[in-house]
PQR file of N, CA, C, O and H, with PARSE charges and radii, in Angstrom:
ATOM      1  N   MET A   1      12.916  -1.785 -10.034 -0.4000 1.5000
ATOM      2  CA  MET A   1      13.094  -1.134  -8.744 -0.0000 2.0000
ATOM      3  C   MET A   1      13.850  -2.099  -7.835  0.5500 1.7000
ATOM      4  O   MET A   1      13.517  -3.282  -7.767 -0.5500 1.4000
ATOM      5  N   ALA A   2      14.847  -1.605  -7.152 -0.4000 1.5000
ATOM      6  CA  ALA A   2      15.665  -2.429  -6.263 -0.0000 2.0000
ATOM      7  C   ALA A   2      14.862  -2.846  -5.032  0.5500 1.7000
ATOM      8  O   ALA A   2      13.937  -2.149  -4.615 -0.5500 1.4000
ATOM      9  H   ALA A   2      15.118  -0.644  -7.208  0.4000 1.0000
ATOM     10  N   VAL A   3      15.224  -3.977  -4.467 -0.4000 1.5000
ATOM     11  CA  VAL A   3      14.531  -4.503  -3.291 -0.0000 2.0000
ATOM     12  C   VAL A   3      14.516  -3.492  -2.150  0.5500 1.7000
ATOM     13  O   VAL A   3      13.500  -3.334  -1.473 -0.5500 1.4000
ATOM     14  H   VAL A   3      15.975  -4.544  -4.806  0.4000 1.0000
ATOM     15  N   THR A   4      15.634  -2.810  -1.936 -0.4000 1.5000
ATOM     16  CA  THR A   4      15.682  -1.824  -0.846 -0.0000 2.0000
ATOM     17  C   THR A   4      14.709  -0.685  -1.098  0.5500 1.7000
ATOM     18  O   THR A   4      14.097  -0.172  -0.161 -0.5500 1.4000
ATOM     19  H   THR A   4      16.459  -2.938  -2.486  0.4000 1.0000
ATOM     20  N   ASN A   5      14.560  -0.281  -2.369 -0.4000 1.5000
ATOM     21  CA  ASN A   5      13.598   0.768  -2.693 -0.0000 2.0000
ATOM     22  C   ASN A   5      12.171   0.301  -2.456  0.5500 1.7000
ATOM     23  O   ASN A   5      11.336   1.078  -1.995 -0.5500 1.4000
ATOM     24  H   ASN A   5      15.058  -0.698  -3.130  0.4000 1.0000
ATOM     25  N   ILE A   6      11.882  -0.952  -2.764 -0.4000 1.5000
ATOM     26  CA  ILE A   6      10.542  -1.493  -2.540 -0.0000 2.0000
ATOM     27  C   ILE A   6      10.245  -1.542  -1.049  0.5500 1.7000
ATOM     28  O   ILE A   6       9.153  -1.169  -0.622 -0.5500 1.4000
ATOM     29  H   ILE A   6      12.561  -1.583  -3.139  0.4000 1.0000
ATOM     30  N   LEU A   7      11.205  -1.996  -0.257 -0.4000 1.5000
ATOM     31  CA  LEU A   7      11.006  -2.041   1.193 -0.0000 2.0000
ATOM     32  C   LEU A   7      10.801  -0.642   1.762  0.5500 1.7000
ATOM     33  O   LEU A   7       9.963  -0.432   2.638 -0.5500 1.4000
ATOM     34  H   LEU A   7      12.092  -2.299  -0.604  0.4000 1.0000
ATOM     35  N   SER A   8      11.568   0.300   1.259 -0.4000 1.5000
ATOM     36  CA  SER A   8      11.422   1.687   1.693 -0.0000 2.0000
ATOM     37  C   SER A   8      10.045   2.227   1.323  0.5500 1.7000
ATOM     38  O   SER A   8       9.405   2.901   2.131 -0.5500 1.4000
ATOM     39  H   SER A   8      12.249   0.129   0.547  0.4000 1.0000
ATOM     40  N   LEU A   9       9.588   1.937   0.118 -0.4000 1.5000
ATOM     41  CA  LEU A   9       8.262   2.358  -0.330 -0.0000 2.0000
ATOM     42  C   LEU A   9       7.172   1.729   0.531  0.5500 1.7000
ATOM     43  O   LEU A   9       6.232   2.412   0.937 -0.5500 1.4000
ATOM     44  H   LEU A   9      10.108   1.390  -0.539  0.4000 1.0000
ATOM     45  N   GLU A  10       7.291   0.436   0.812 -0.4000 1.5000
ATOM     46  CA  GLU A  10       6.317  -0.244   1.674 -0.0000 2.0000
ATOM     47  C   GLU A  10       6.248   0.426   3.043  0.5500 1.7000
ATOM     48  O   GLU A  10       5.161   0.675   3.564 -0.5500 1.4000
ATOM     49  H   GLU A  10       8.055  -0.119   0.482  0.4000 1.0000
ATOM     50  N   ASN A  11       7.405   0.715   3.620 -0.4000 1.5000
ATOM     51  CA  ASN A  11       7.453   1.335   4.948 -0.0000 2.0000
ATOM     52  C   ASN A  11       6.882   2.751   4.927  0.5500 1.7000
ATOM     53  O   ASN A  11       6.149   3.139   5.837 -0.5500 1.4000
ATOM     54  H   ASN A  11       8.288   0.513   3.197  0.4000 1.0000
ATOM     55  N   GLU A  12       7.213   3.514   3.902 -0.4000 1.5000
ATOM     56  CA  GLU A  12       6.722   4.879   3.793 -0.0000 2.0000
ATOM     57  C   GLU A  12       5.195   4.902   3.664  0.5500 1.7000
ATOM     58  O   GLU A  12       4.521   5.691   4.326 -0.5500 1.4000
ATOM     59  H   GLU A  12       7.808   3.199   3.163  0.4000 1.0000
ATOM     60  N   LEU A  13       4.664   4.036   2.811 -0.4000 1.5000
ATOM     61  CA  LEU A  13       3.204   3.970   2.651 -0.0000 2.0000
ATOM     62  C   LEU A  13       2.537   3.489   3.936  0.5500 1.7000
ATOM     63  O   LEU A  13       1.499   4.022   4.329 -0.5500 1.4000
ATOM     64  H   LEU A  13       5.212   3.395   2.273  0.4000 1.0000
ATOM     65  N   ALA A  14       3.112   2.504   4.586 -0.4000 1.5000
ATOM     66  CA  ALA A  14       2.546   1.983   5.829 -0.0000 2.0000
ATOM     67  C   ALA A  14       2.506   3.070   6.901  0.5500 1.7000
ATOM     68  O   ALA A  14       1.525   3.179   7.635 -0.5500 1.4000
ATOM     69  H   ALA A  14       3.955   2.072   4.267  0.4000 1.0000
ATOM     70  N   ASP A  15       3.553   3.862   6.993 -0.4000 1.5000
ATOM     71  CA  ASP A  15       3.588   4.960   7.964 -0.0000 2.0000
ATOM     72  C   ASP A  15       2.502   5.989   7.666  0.5500 1.7000
ATOM     73  O   ASP A  15       1.883   6.522   8.587 -0.5500 1.4000
ATOM     74  H   ASP A  15       4.350   3.773   6.396  0.4000 1.0000
ATOM     75  N   LYS A  16       2.269   6.271   6.389 -0.4000 1.5000
ATOM     76  CA  LYS A  16       1.276   7.280   6.005 -0.0000 2.0000
ATOM     77  C   LYS A  16      -0.153   6.827   6.255  0.5500 1.7000
ATOM     78  O   LYS A  16      -0.978   7.614   6.719 -0.5500 1.4000
ATOM     79  H   LYS A  16       2.772   5.839   5.641  0.4000 1.0000
ATOM     80  N   ILE A  17      -0.459   5.561   5.951 -0.4000 1.5000
ATOM     81  CA  ILE A  17      -1.853   5.120   6.032 -0.0000 2.0000
ATOM     82  C   ILE A  17      -2.161   4.281   7.268  0.5500 1.7000
ATOM     83  O   ILE A  17      -3.325   4.008   7.558 -0.5500 1.4000
ATOM     84  H   ILE A  17       0.211   4.922   5.573  0.4000 1.0000
ATOM     85  N   GLY A  18      -1.139   3.878   7.987 -0.4000 1.5000
ATOM     86  CA  GLY A  18      -1.367   3.119   9.213 -0.0000 2.0000
ATOM     87  C   GLY A  18      -1.785   1.680   8.993  0.5500 1.7000
ATOM     88  O   GLY A  18      -2.409   1.075   9.864 -0.5500 1.4000
ATOM     89  H   GLY A  18      -0.192   4.100   7.752  0.4000 1.0000
ATOM     90  N   MET A  19      -1.449   1.128   7.840 -0.4000 1.5000
ATOM     91  CA  MET A  19      -1.755  -0.266   7.522 -0.0000 2.0000
ATOM     92  C   MET A  19      -0.518  -0.900   6.905  0.5500 1.7000
ATOM     93  O   MET A  19       0.344  -0.206   6.365 -0.5500 1.4000
ATOM     94  H   MET A  19      -0.942   1.620   7.133  0.4000 1.0000
ATOM     95  N   ARG A  20      -0.437  -2.205   6.988 -0.4000 1.5000
ATOM     96  CA  ARG A  20       0.677  -2.931   6.372 -0.0000 2.0000
ATOM     97  C   ARG A  20       0.517  -2.875   4.863  0.5500 1.7000
ATOM     98  O   ARG A  20      -0.583  -3.056   4.342 -0.5500 1.4000
ATOM     99  H   ARG A  20      -1.137  -2.769   7.426  0.4000 1.0000
ATOM    100  N   VAL A  21       1.624  -2.621   4.157 -0.4000 1.5000
ATOM    101  CA  VAL A  21       1.611  -2.495   2.705 -0.0000 2.0000
ATOM    102  C   VAL A  21       2.620  -3.479   2.118  0.5500 1.7000
ATOM    103  O   VAL A  21       3.742  -3.611   2.609 -0.5500 1.4000
ATOM    104  H   VAL A  21       2.518  -2.473   4.581  0.4000 1.0000
ATOM    105  N   TYR A  22       2.196  -4.167   1.054 -0.4000 1.5000
ATOM    106  CA  TYR A  22       3.079  -5.079   0.334 -0.0000 2.0000
ATOM    107  C   TYR A  22       3.120  -4.644  -1.128  0.5500 1.7000
ATOM    108  O   TYR A  22       2.074  -4.461  -1.750 -0.5500 1.4000
ATOM    109  H   TYR A  22       1.285  -4.059   0.656  0.4000 1.0000
ATOM    110  N   VAL A  23       4.328  -4.479  -1.680 -0.4000 1.5000
ATOM    111  CA  VAL A  23       4.497  -4.128  -3.086 -0.0000 2.0000
ATOM    112  C   VAL A  23       5.164  -5.312  -3.771  0.5500 1.7000
ATOM    113  O   VAL A  23       6.228  -5.767  -3.353 -0.5500 1.4000
ATOM    114  H   VAL A  23       5.177  -4.628  -1.175  0.4000 1.0000
ATOM    115  N   ASN A  24       4.526  -5.804  -4.827 -0.4000 1.5000
ATOM    116  CA  ASN A  24       5.077  -6.915  -5.604 -0.0000 2.0000
ATOM    117  C   ASN A  24       5.368  -6.387  -7.004  0.5500 1.7000
ATOM    118  O   ASN A  24       4.454  -6.203  -7.808 -0.5500 1.4000
ATOM    119  H   ASN A  24       3.662  -5.434  -5.167  0.4000 1.0000
ATOM    120  N   ASN A  25       6.640  -6.144  -7.290 -0.4000 1.5000
ATOM    121  CA  ASN A  25       7.067  -5.632  -8.583 -0.0000 2.0000
ATOM    122  C   ASN A  25       7.674  -6.771  -9.390  0.5500 1.7000
ATOM    123  O   ASN A  25       8.648  -7.395  -8.967 -0.5500 1.4000
ATOM    124  H   ASN A  25       7.383  -6.294  -6.637  0.4000 1.0000
ATOM    125  N   ARG A  26       7.086  -7.037 -10.561 -0.4000 1.5000
ATOM    126  CA  ARG A  26       7.582  -8.119 -11.415 -0.0000 2.0000
ATOM    127  C   ARG A  26       8.706  -7.615 -12.325  0.5500 1.7000
ATOM    128  O   ARG A  26       8.979  -6.416 -12.394 -0.5500 1.4000
ATOM    129  H   ARG A  26       6.295  -6.531 -10.904  0.4000 1.0000
ATOM    130  N   ARG A  27       9.331  -8.529 -12.999 -0.4000 1.5000
ATOM    131  CA  ARG A  27      10.464  -8.187 -13.878 -0.0000 2.0000
ATOM    132  C   ARG A  27      10.087  -7.203 -14.966  0.5500 1.7000
ATOM    133  O   ARG A  27      10.921  -6.400 -15.385 -0.5500 1.4000
ATOM    134  H   ARG A  27       9.109  -9.502 -12.943  0.4000 1.0000
ATOM    135  N   ASN A  28       8.843  -7.248 -15.433 -0.4000 1.5000
ATOM    136  CA  ASN A  28       8.429  -6.342 -16.506 -0.0000 2.0000
ATOM    137  C   ASN A  28       7.888  -5.018 -15.946  0.5500 1.7000
ATOM    138  O   ASN A  28       7.269  -4.233 -16.664 -0.5500 1.4000
ATOM    139  H   ASN A  28       8.166  -7.900 -15.093  0.4000 1.0000
ATOM    140  N   ASN A  29       8.137  -4.789 -14.650 -0.4000 1.5000
ATOM    141  CA  ASN A  29       7.720  -3.571 -13.944 -0.0000 2.0000
ATOM    142  C   ASN A  29       6.218  -3.385 -13.853  0.5500 1.7000
ATOM    143  O   ASN A  29       5.737  -2.261 -13.713 -0.5500 1.4000
ATOM    144  H   ASN A  29       8.640  -5.426 -14.067  0.4000 1.0000
ATOM    145  N   SER A  30       5.475  -4.478 -13.931 -0.4000 1.5000
ATOM    146  CA  SER A  30       4.067  -4.447 -13.554 -0.0000 2.0000
ATOM    147  C   SER A  30       4.001  -5.102 -12.182  0.5500 1.7000
ATOM    148  O   SER A  30       4.974  -5.716 -11.744 -0.5500 1.4000
ATOM    149  H   SER A  30       5.866  -5.392 -14.045  0.4000 1.0000
ATOM    150  N   GLY A  31       2.881  -4.982 -11.508 -0.4000 1.5000
ATOM    151  CA  GLY A  31       2.812  -5.605 -10.197 -0.0000 2.0000
ATOM    152  C   GLY A  31       1.555  -5.272  -9.446  0.5500 1.7000
ATOM    153  O   GLY A  31       0.568  -4.819 -10.026 -0.5500 1.4000
ATOM    154  H   GLY A  31       2.091  -4.484 -11.864  0.4000 1.0000
ATOM    155  N   THR A  32       1.594  -5.498  -8.149 -0.4000 1.5000
ATOM    156  CA  THR A  32       0.451  -5.260  -7.288 -0.0000 2.0000
ATOM    157  C   THR A  32       0.892  -4.563  -6.007  0.5500 1.7000
ATOM    158  O   THR A  32       2.028  -4.699  -5.554 -0.5500 1.4000
ATOM    159  H   THR A  32       2.396  -5.866  -7.678  0.4000 1.0000
ATOM    160  N   ILE A  33      -0.046  -3.815  -5.445 -0.4000 1.5000
ATOM    161  CA  ILE A  33       0.121  -3.245  -4.112 -0.0000 2.0000
ATOM    162  C   ILE A  33      -1.008  -3.817  -3.266  0.5500 1.7000
ATOM    163  O   ILE A  33      -2.178  -3.716  -3.633 -0.5500 1.4000
ATOM    164  H   ILE A  33      -0.969  -3.705  -5.814  0.4000 1.0000
ATOM    165  N   THR A  34      -0.660  -4.411  -2.145 -0.4000 1.5000
ATOM    166  CA  THR A  34      -1.638  -5.000  -1.242 -0.0000 2.0000
ATOM    167  C   THR A  34      -1.643  -4.219   0.058  0.5500 1.7000
ATOM    168  O   THR A  34      -0.589  -3.959   0.638 -0.5500 1.4000
ATOM    169  H   THR A  34       0.291  -4.494  -1.846  0.4000 1.0000
ATOM    170  N   LEU A  35      -2.832  -3.845   0.515 -0.4000 1.5000
ATOM    171  CA  LEU A  35      -2.999  -3.132   1.780 -0.0000 2.0000
ATOM    172  C   LEU A  35      -3.713  -4.062   2.752  0.5500 1.7000
ATOM    173  O   LEU A  35      -4.795  -4.569   2.456 -0.5500 1.4000
ATOM    174  H   LEU A  35      -3.688  -4.057   0.043  0.4000 1.0000
ATOM    175  N   GLU A  36      -3.107  -4.282   3.906 -0.4000 1.5000
ATOM    176  CA  GLU A  36      -3.676  -5.188   4.906 -0.0000 2.0000
ATOM    177  C   GLU A  36      -4.386  -4.359   5.972  0.5500 1.7000
ATOM    178  O   GLU A  36      -3.749  -3.612   6.715 -0.5500 1.4000
ATOM    179  H   GLU A  36      -2.228  -3.870   4.146  0.4000 1.0000
ATOM    180  N   TYR A  37      -5.701  -4.498   6.040 -0.4000 1.5000
ATOM    181  CA  TYR A  37      -6.464  -3.751   7.033 -0.0000 2.0000
ATOM    182  C   TYR A  37      -6.931  -4.675   8.140  0.5500 1.7000
ATOM    183  O   TYR A  37      -7.072  -5.883   7.947 -0.5500 1.4000
ATOM    184  H   TYR A  37      -6.218  -5.105   5.437  0.4000 1.0000
ATOM    185  N   LYS A  38      -7.167  -4.086   9.302 -0.4000 1.5000
ATOM    186  CA  LYS A  38      -7.618  -4.851  10.466 -0.0000 2.0000
ATOM    187  C   LYS A  38      -8.947  -4.272  10.910  0.5500 1.7000
ATOM    188  O   LYS A  38      -8.998  -3.368  11.744 -0.5500 1.4000
ATOM    189  H   LYS A  38      -7.052  -3.105   9.458  0.4000 1.0000
ATOM    190  N   GLY A  39      -9.987  -4.782  10.364 -0.4000 1.5000
ATOM    191  CA  GLY A  39     -11.320  -4.341  10.753 -0.0000 2.0000
ATOM    192  C   GLY A  39     -11.973  -3.473   9.687  0.5500 1.7000
ATOM    193  O   GLY A  39     -11.305  -2.867   8.850 -0.5500 1.4000
ATOM    194  H   GLY A  39      -9.946  -5.516   9.686  0.4000 1.0000
ATOM    195  N   THR A  40     -13.289  -3.432   9.746 -0.4000 1.5000
ATOM    196  CA  THR A  40     -14.040  -2.684   8.744 -0.0000 2.0000
ATOM    197  C   THR A  40     -13.837  -1.182   8.875  0.5500 1.7000
ATOM    198  O   THR A  40     -14.012  -0.455   7.898 -0.5500 1.4000
ATOM    199  H   THR A  40     -13.832  -3.924  10.426  0.4000 1.0000
ATOM    200  N   ASP A  41     -13.469  -0.696  10.067 -0.4000 1.5000
ATOM    201  CA  ASP A  41     -13.218   0.733  10.208 -0.0000 2.0000
ATOM    202  C   ASP A  41     -12.017   1.162   9.366  0.5500 1.7000
ATOM    203  O   ASP A  41     -12.056   2.216   8.732 -0.5500 1.4000
ATOM    204  H   ASP A  41     -13.326  -1.287  10.862  0.4000 1.0000
ATOM    205  N   GLN A  42     -10.957   0.362   9.351 -0.4000 1.5000
ATOM    206  CA  GLN A  42      -9.805   0.680   8.513 -0.0000 2.0000
ATOM    207  C   GLN A  42     -10.154   0.563   7.032  0.5500 1.7000
ATOM    208  O   GLN A  42      -9.713   1.377   6.221 -0.5500 1.4000
ATOM    209  H   GLN A  42     -10.926  -0.495   9.866  0.4000 1.0000
ATOM    210  N   LEU A  43     -10.941  -0.442   6.684 -0.4000 1.5000
ATOM    211  CA  LEU A  43     -11.361  -0.600   5.294 -0.0000 2.0000
ATOM    212  C   LEU A  43     -12.191   0.597   4.851  0.5500 1.7000
ATOM    213  O   LEU A  43     -11.968   1.143   3.770 -0.5500 1.4000
ATOM    214  H   LEU A  43     -11.299  -1.103   7.343  0.4000 1.0000
ATOM    215  N   ASP A  44     -13.140   1.006   5.676 -0.4000 1.5000
ATOM    216  CA  ASP A  44     -13.975   2.164   5.354 -0.0000 2.0000
ATOM    217  C   ASP A  44     -13.119   3.418   5.172  0.5500 1.7000
ATOM    218  O   ASP A  44     -13.343   4.191   4.241 -0.5500 1.4000
ATOM    219  H   ASP A  44     -13.321   0.563   6.555  0.4000 1.0000
ATOM    220  N   ARG A  45     -12.145   3.621   6.052 -0.4000 1.5000
ATOM    221  CA  ARG A  45     -11.255   4.780   5.958 -0.0000 2.0000
ATOM    222  C   ARG A  45     -10.468   4.759   4.657  0.5500 1.7000
ATOM    223  O   ARG A  45     -10.339   5.784   3.987 -0.5500 1.4000
ATOM    224  H   ARG A  45     -11.963   2.992   6.808  0.4000 1.0000
ATOM    225  N   LEU A  46      -9.945   3.599   4.302 -0.4000 1.5000
ATOM    226  CA  LEU A  46      -9.178   3.447   3.074 -0.0000 2.0000
ATOM    227  C   LEU A  46     -10.040   3.735   1.848  0.5500 1.7000
ATOM    228  O   LEU A  46      -9.604   4.437   0.936 -0.5500 1.4000
ATOM    229  H   LEU A  46     -10.049   2.767   4.846  0.4000 1.0000
ATOM    230  N   VAL A  47     -11.241   3.207   1.819 -0.4000 1.5000
ATOM    231  CA  VAL A  47     -12.153   3.436   0.699 -0.0000 2.0000
ATOM    232  C   VAL A  47     -12.479   4.922   0.578  0.5500 1.7000
ATOM    233  O   VAL A  47     -12.515   5.454  -0.531 -0.5500 1.4000
ATOM    234  H   VAL A  47     -11.596   2.636   2.560  0.4000 1.0000
ATOM    235  N   GLU A  48     -12.715   5.594   1.690 -0.4000 1.5000
ATOM    236  CA  GLU A  48     -13.021   7.028   1.655 -0.0000 2.0000
ATOM    237  C   GLU A  48     -11.834   7.844   1.139  0.5500 1.7000
ATOM    238  O   GLU A  48     -12.018   8.792   0.375 -0.5500 1.4000
ATOM    239  H   GLU A  48     -12.686   5.162   2.591  0.4000 1.0000
ATOM    240  N   ILE A  49     -10.626   7.481   1.553 -0.4000 1.5000
ATOM    241  CA  ILE A  49      -9.433   8.179   1.071 -0.0000 2.0000
ATOM    242  C   ILE A  49      -9.318   8.027  -0.442  0.5500 1.7000
ATOM    243  O   ILE A  49      -9.040   8.999  -1.143 -0.5500 1.4000
ATOM    244  H   ILE A  49     -10.476   6.711   2.173  0.4000 1.0000
ATOM    245  N   ILE A  50      -9.528   6.832  -0.941 -0.4000 1.5000
ATOM    246  CA  ILE A  50      -9.442   6.598  -2.388 -0.0000 2.0000
ATOM    247  C   ILE A  50     -10.531   7.389  -3.117  0.5500 1.7000
ATOM    248  O   ILE A  50     -10.257   8.040  -4.125 -0.5500 1.4000
ATOM    249  H   ILE A  50      -9.754   6.043  -0.371  0.4000 1.0000
ATOM    250  N   LYS A  51     -11.750   7.335  -2.614 -0.4000 1.5000
ATOM    251  CA  LYS A  51     -12.860   8.041  -3.262 -0.0000 2.0000
ATOM    252  C   LYS A  51     -12.616   9.547  -3.306  0.5500 1.7000
ATOM    253  O   LYS A  51     -12.904  10.192  -4.314 -0.5500 1.4000
ATOM    254  H   LYS A  51     -11.973   6.807  -1.795  0.4000 1.0000
ATOM    255  N   GLN A  52     -12.090  10.109  -2.226 -0.4000 1.5000
ATOM    256  CA  GLN A  52     -11.861  11.545  -2.148 -0.0000 2.0000
ATOM    257  C   GLN A  52     -10.746  12.023  -3.070  0.5500 1.7000
ATOM    258  O   GLN A  52     -10.734  13.180  -3.490 -0.5500 1.4000
ATOM    259  H   GLN A  52     -11.855   9.585  -1.406  0.4000 1.0000
ATOM    260  N   ASN A  53      -9.834  11.154  -3.374 -0.4000 1.5000
ATOM    261  CA  ASN A  53      -8.650  11.556  -4.141 -0.0000 2.0000
ATOM    262  C   ASN A  53      -8.649  11.106  -5.601  0.5500 1.7000
ATOM    263  O   ASN A  53      -7.763  11.492  -6.364 -0.5500 1.4000
ATOM    264  H   ASN A  53      -9.844  10.214  -3.033  0.4000 1.0000
ATOM    265  N   TYR A  54      -9.640  10.287  -6.000 -0.4000 1.5000
ATOM    266  CA  TYR A  54      -9.620   9.792  -7.382 -0.0000 2.0000
ATOM    267  C   TYR A  54     -10.989   9.764  -7.992  0.5500 1.7000
ATOM    268  O   TYR A  54     -11.141   9.373  -9.150 -0.5500 1.4000
ATOM    269  H   TYR A  54     -10.359   9.973  -5.381  0.4000 1.0000
TER
END
């Protein structure tokens, strides 16, 4: 994935969830997504969204 696509993906996800998002894509196309929350209320909201959808 091109750097511009990763930045676009980070921005799109951040806009949707209201938290800073970091995508780290390695050469073998594995990687990590990091979500930066500010406070337990955001963490609780994120956990509930994940639980409801998966």
